C-alpha positions as CSV (number, residue, x, y, z in Angstrom):
1,X,-28.8,-33.5,45.7
2,X,-30.1,-33.9,42.8
3,X,-27.2,-33.6,39.7
4,X,-28.2,-30.4,37.7
5,X,-29.5,-31.0,34.5
6,X,-27.0,-30.0,31.5
7,X,-28.0,-27.0,29.3
8,X,-29.3,-27.8,25.8
9,X,-28.5,-25.6,23.3
10,X,-32.2,-23.8,21.9
11,X,-31.7,-23.8,18.1
12,X,-32.0,-20.3,17.9
13,X,-28.3,-20.0,20.0
14,X,-28.0,-22.6,16.8
15,X,-29.1,-20.4,14.4
16,X,-27.3,-17.9,15.9
17,X,-23.7,-19.4,15.9
18,X,-24.3,-20.8,12.1
19,X,-25.2,-17.3,11.2
20,X,-22.0,-15.4,13.3
21,X,-19.1,-18.0,11.8
22,X,-20.7,-17.5,8.5
23,X,-20.4,-14.1,8.3
24,X,-17.0,-14.4,9.7
25,X,-15.4,-16.2,7.0
26,X,-17.6,-14.4,4.3
27,X,-15.8,-11.3,5.8
28,X,-12.6,-14.1,5.6
29,X,-13.1,-14.3,1.6
30,X,-14.2,-10.7,0.7
31,X,-10.9,-9.2,2.5
32,X,-8.9,-11.4,0.6
33,X,-6.9,-13.5,3.0
34,X,-7.1,-16.8,0.9
35,X,-6.0,-16.6,-2.2
36,X,-8.4,-18.3,-5.0
37,X,-8.0,-21.8,-5.0
38,X,-7.3,-22.3,-1.6
39,X,-8.3,-25.1,0.1
40,X,-11.0,-24.5,3.2
41,X,-10.8,-27.3,6.2
42,X,-13.5,-27.2,8.0
43,X,-11.3,-28.0,10.9
44,X,-8.9,-25.8,10.2
45,X,-11.7,-23.3,10.1
46,X,-12.9,-24.5,13.4
47,X,-10.4,-24.0,15.3
48,X,-9.3,-20.8,14.1
49,X,-12.8,-19.9,14.9
50,X,-12.8,-22.5,18.3
51,X,-16.3,-23.8,17.2
52,X,-17.2,-27.0,16.6
53,X,-16.9,-28.1,12.7
54,X,-21.5,-28.2,12.8
55,X,-21.9,-24.3,12.5
56,X,-18.4,-24.3,10.1
57,X,-19.8,-27.2,7.3
58,X,-22.9,-25.4,8.1
59,X,-21.8,-22.2,6.7
60,X,-20.1,-23.6,3.7
61,X,-23.1,-25.5,2.8
62,X,-24.4,-21.6,2.6
63,X,-21.6,-20.6,1.1
64,X,-21.6,-22.3,-2.1
65,X,-24.8,-20.8,-3.3
66,X,-23.2,-17.6,-2.9
67,X,-20.7,-19.2,-5.2
68,X,-18.0,-17.8,-3.1
69,X,-16.8,-21.2,-2.5
70,X,-16.8,-24.1,-4.5
71,X,-17.3,-28.3,-2.7
72,X,-15.0,-31.2,-4.9
73,X,-16.5,-34.5,-3.9
74,X,-13.5,-36.7,-1.6
75,X,-12.0,-33.3,-1.8
76,X,-14.0,-30.6,0.4
77,X,-14.2,-27.1,-0.1
78,X,-11.8,-24.7,-1.7
79,X,-11.9,-20.8,-2.8
80,X,-14.0,-19.9,-5.7
81,X,-11.8,-18.5,-9.0
82,X,-12.5,-15.2,-9.6
83,X,-15.3,-14.0,-11.5
84,X,-14.4,-15.0,-15.5
85,X,-16.3,-13.1,-18.4
86,X,-19.5,-15.2,-18.5
87,X,-19.6,-14.8,-15.0
88,X,-19.2,-11.5,-15.2
89,X,-22.1,-11.3,-18.4
90,X,-24.5,-12.8,-16.0
91,X,-24.5,-10.3,-13.1
92,X,-24.7,-7.4,-14.8
93,X,-27.6,-8.9,-16.9
94,X,-29.2,-9.3,-13.1
95,X,-28.3,-5.9,-11.9
96,X,-30.0,-4.5,-14.8
97,X,-33.1,-6.6,-14.3
98,X,-33.7,-6.1,-10.6
99,X,-31.4,-2.7,-10.3
100,X,-33.4,-0.2,-13.4
101,X,-36.8,-1.9,-12.4
102,X,-35.9,-0.5,-9.0
103,X,-35.2,3.1,-9.5
104,X,-38.5,3.1,-12.3
105,X,-40.8,1.5,-9.2
106,X,-38.7,4.4,-6.7
107,X,-39.6,7.1,-9.3
108,X,-42.8,8.8,-7.7
109,X,-41.0,8.4,-4.2
110,X,-37.9,10.9,-5.6
111,X,-39.5,13.4,-3.2
112,X,-39.2,11.4,-0.1
113,X,-35.3,9.7,-0.6
114,X,-33.7,12.5,-2.4
115,X,-32.0,13.7,1.1
116,X,-31.2,9.9,2.2
117,X,-29.4,9.7,-1.3
118,X,-27.7,12.1,-1.0
119,X,-26.5,11.4,2.4
120,X,-25.5,8.7,1.3
121,X,-24.3,10.1,-1.8
122,X,-22.2,12.5,0.2
123,X,-20.7,9.1,2.0
124,X,-19.6,8.1,-0.7
125,X,-18.0,11.2,-2.3
126,X,-15.6,11.5,1.4
127,X,-14.8,8.0,0.6
128,X,-14.1,7.7,-2.9
129,X,-11.5,10.8,-2.8
130,X,-10.0,9.0,0.6
131,X,-9.6,5.8,-2.1
132,X,-8.8,7.6,-5.1
133,X,-5.7,9.8,-3.4
134,X,-4.3,6.6,-1.7
135,X,-4.2,4.5,-5.0
136,X,-2.1,7.0,-6.9
137,X,0.1,7.1,-3.7
138,X,0.0,3.2,-3.2
139,X,-1.3,2.7,0.3
140,X,-5.1,1.7,-0.4
141,X,-5.8,-1.0,3.1
142,X,-8.2,-3.6,3.0
143,X,-10.0,-1.6,5.8
144,X,-10.6,1.7,3.3
145,X,-11.6,-0.6,0.4
146,X,-14.6,-1.9,2.9
147,X,-15.8,1.8,3.8
148,X,-15.5,2.5,-0.3
149,X,-17.6,-0.6,-1.2
150,X,-20.1,-0.5,1.4
151,X,-21.0,3.2,0.8
152,X,-21.1,2.4,-2.6
153,X,-23.9,-0.5,-1.6
154,X,-25.7,2.2,0.9
155,X,-26.4,4.7,-1.8
156,X,-27.8,1.7,-3.8
157,X,-30.0,0.4,-0.9
158,X,-31.5,4.0,-0.6
159,X,-33.4,3.2,-3.8
160,X,-33.9,0.1,-3.5
161,X,-36.1,0.0,-0.2
162,X,-37.8,3.3,-2.4
163,X,-38.5,1.0,-4.9
164,X,-40.8,-0.8,-2.2
165,X,-40.6,-4.4,-3.7
166,X,-39.5,-7.2,-1.5
167,X,-38.3,-9.3,-3.9
168,X,-36.6,-7.6,-5.6
169,X,-35.0,-6.6,-2.6
170,X,-34.2,-10.2,-1.9
171,X,-32.9,-11.2,-4.9
172,X,-30.5,-8.0,-4.8
173,X,-29.4,-9.4,-1.4
174,X,-28.7,-13.1,-3.1
175,X,-26.3,-10.9,-5.4
176,X,-24.9,-9.1,-2.9
177,X,-21.5,-10.8,-2.3
178,X,-20.8,-11.0,-5.4
179,X,-21.1,-8.0,-6.8
180,X,-19.0,-6.8,-3.4
181,X,-16.5,-10.2,-4.8
182,X,-16.8,-7.9,-8.5
183,X,-15.4,-5.3,-7.1
184,X,-12.7,-5.6,-5.3
185,X,-11.3,-7.7,-8.5
186,X,-11.8,-5.3,-10.7
187,X,-11.7,-2.6,-8.9
188,X,-7.8,-1.5,-10.0
189,X,-7.4,2.5,-10.6
190,X,-8.6,5.6,-9.7
191,X,-11.0,6.8,-12.3
192,X,-13.0,3.6,-11.6
193,X,-14.0,5.3,-8.6
194,X,-14.4,8.6,-9.3
195,X,-16.1,7.7,-13.0
196,X,-18.8,5.5,-10.5
197,X,-18.5,8.9,-8.1
198,X,-20.3,11.2,-10.9
199,X,-22.7,8.2,-12.5
200,X,-24.3,8.3,-9.3
201,X,-24.2,12.3,-9.1
202,X,-25.7,11.8,-12.9
203,X,-28.5,9.7,-10.7
204,X,-29.6,12.0,-7.9
205,X,-29.4,14.4,-11.0
206,X,-32.0,12.8,-12.6
207,X,-34.3,11.6,-9.3
208,X,-34.4,15.2,-9.1
209,X,-35.8,16.1,-12.4
210,X,-39.2,16.0,-13.1
211,X,-38.4,13.4,-16.0
212,X,-39.8,10.3,-15.6
213,X,-37.8,8.4,-17.5
214,X,-34.8,9.5,-16.2
215,X,-33.7,7.8,-12.9
216,X,-34.1,4.2,-14.7
217,X,-32.4,5.9,-17.6
218,X,-29.4,7.2,-15.3
219,X,-29.0,3.8,-13.2
220,X,-28.8,1.4,-16.7
221,X,-25.7,4.6,-17.2
222,X,-24.2,3.8,-14.4
223,X,-24.5,0.0,-14.1
224,X,-23.4,-0.4,-17.9
225,X,-20.4,1.7,-17.2
226,X,-19.5,-0.5,-14.3
227,X,-20.1,-3.1,-16.5
228,X,-17.9,-2.0,-19.1
229,X,-15.1,-0.8,-16.7
230,X,-15.3,-4.5,-15.3
231,X,-14.9,-6.6,-18.8
232,X,-11.7,-4.3,-19.4
233,X,-10.6,-5.5,-16.4
234,X,-11.0,-8.6,-17.5
235,X,-9.2,-8.8,-21.0
236,X,-6.5,-7.1,-19.3
237,X,-7.3,-3.4,-20.5
238,X,-6.0,-0.9,-17.6
239,X,-8.5,1.2,-16.4
240,X,-5.7,3.9,-16.2
């Protein structure tokens, strides 16, 4: 009887495994499970995730492109340090270029996007209220923070989709991990949550108005508001 031929792992399976490992390590980094500057051992991560070192190594190469990890010659990978003032400046300059233009492109489709935008805003409001209350009581959890960040991102995603420009979407996605990490680093007080939610409400009002310039202006005011609060936090000035 002929022995069975061992089944080979297909390219699709390898890619799916690599992507899954990438997502798991990314979640660990964004959750704050490891401190900035901490060493990331490929062999240790492979054991923790119960995979071979190969997909971990491939995932780390991808993560290096997001600037969430850094690689040192002969030393391996480390968690990147917090974003500094120069990086924050560049990140917000990129967000302004992409998201203000996305709001301008989405303006002719305001009637079609308002229902989705209001639904996203309602979800953001629910989590904003929960986070503001838990921050004041000192009981905010990582999971609640993640839900709040996801609701915030969903609001912006509605506008980006309505803009109908695949390249703006792709470039914005490349900023996603850094933007998420920036949010975690600078969100320290309930005031920031409430101010961001009020700015989102102003964006909805702008799309619901007859002024074709209002949505882009409201988006600019929102991102500049987040930028100014982030700079204050980076300089050590408390938000409340």
